[in-house]
C-alpha positions in Angstrom: 24.3 -6.5 -6.4 28.1 -6.3 -5.9 28.2 -8.3 -2.3 25.5 -10.7 -3.3 23.7 -10.0 0.0 20.0 -7.9 1.0 19.3 -6.7 4.4 15.4 -6.8 5.7 13.4 -5.6 9.0 10.7 -8.5 9.8 7.6 -7.4 11.7 6.7 -8.1 15.4 3.7 -10.4 15.7 2.8 -10.7 12.2 1.9 -6.6 11.7 1.4 -5.8 8.3 4.0 -3.2 6.8 2.4 -1.0 4.6 4.1 0.7 1.1 7.8 2.0 2.4 9.4 5.4 1.0 12.6 6.4 1.1 13.4 9.7 1.9 17.3 10.8 0.4 19.7 12.9 3.2 20.2 15.8 2.0 23.7 16.2 0.4 23.9 12.4 0.5 26.6 10.9 -1.7 25.2 7.2 -1.8 22.1 6.1 -3.2 20.9 4.6 -0.3 22.3 7.4 2.2 18.6 8.3 3.7 15.8 6.7 5.6 12.9 4.5 4.8 9.7 5.5 5.9 7.1 3.0 6.5 3.4 2.7 8.5 3.2 -0.9 10.4 -0.2 -1.9 11.4 -0.9 -4.3 13.9 -3.0 -8.0 13.3 -3.7 -8.7 16.8 -6.2 -6.6 19.4 -4.5 -4.2 21.6 -1.4 -3.2 19.4 -0.5 -0.2 18.3 0.2 1.0 14.7 3.6 2.8 14.6 5.6 4.9 11.7 8.3 2.5 11.2 12.0 4.6 10.3 15.1 2.3 9.5 18.5 3.6 7.8 18.5 3.7 4.4 21.2 1.4 3.9 21.4 -1.1 7.2 17.6 -1.2 7.8 18.5 -1.0 11.2 15.4 0.6 12.9 16.2 4.3 13.9 12.6 5.3 15.5 9.0 4.6 15.4 6.4 6.5 16.5 3.3 5.0 17.9 -0.2 6.1 16.9 -2.6 7.6 19.5 -5.7 5.5 20.8 -8.2 6.5 18.4 -5.7 8.3 15.4 -6.3 5.9 12.3 -2.7 6.2 9.8 -3.5 5.8 6.4 -2.4 2.7 4.5 0.0 4.4 1.8 1.1 7.4 1.9 1.0 6.8 -1.8 -0.4 10.4 -3.6 -0.3 12.0 0.0 1.1 15.2 -1.3 1.7 17.3 2.5 4.0 20.5 2.3 
């Protein structure tokens, strides 16, 4: 709000991102100090879904974990409580 700018991440080839979840960095001092996790689903045959990891401040892609063949990723993490 202060800088009147925004940051975003764009999908590749029309892939569809799912519900993002913010994970705060332990000991972080700013509200955006952490990462954003989002499942991304392919819209074209032959492409793999993946879990996207973005920097919470810059939205730069830090990593992605592709799903192995035959494994289906949930559309959302909402309501998934995993220890």
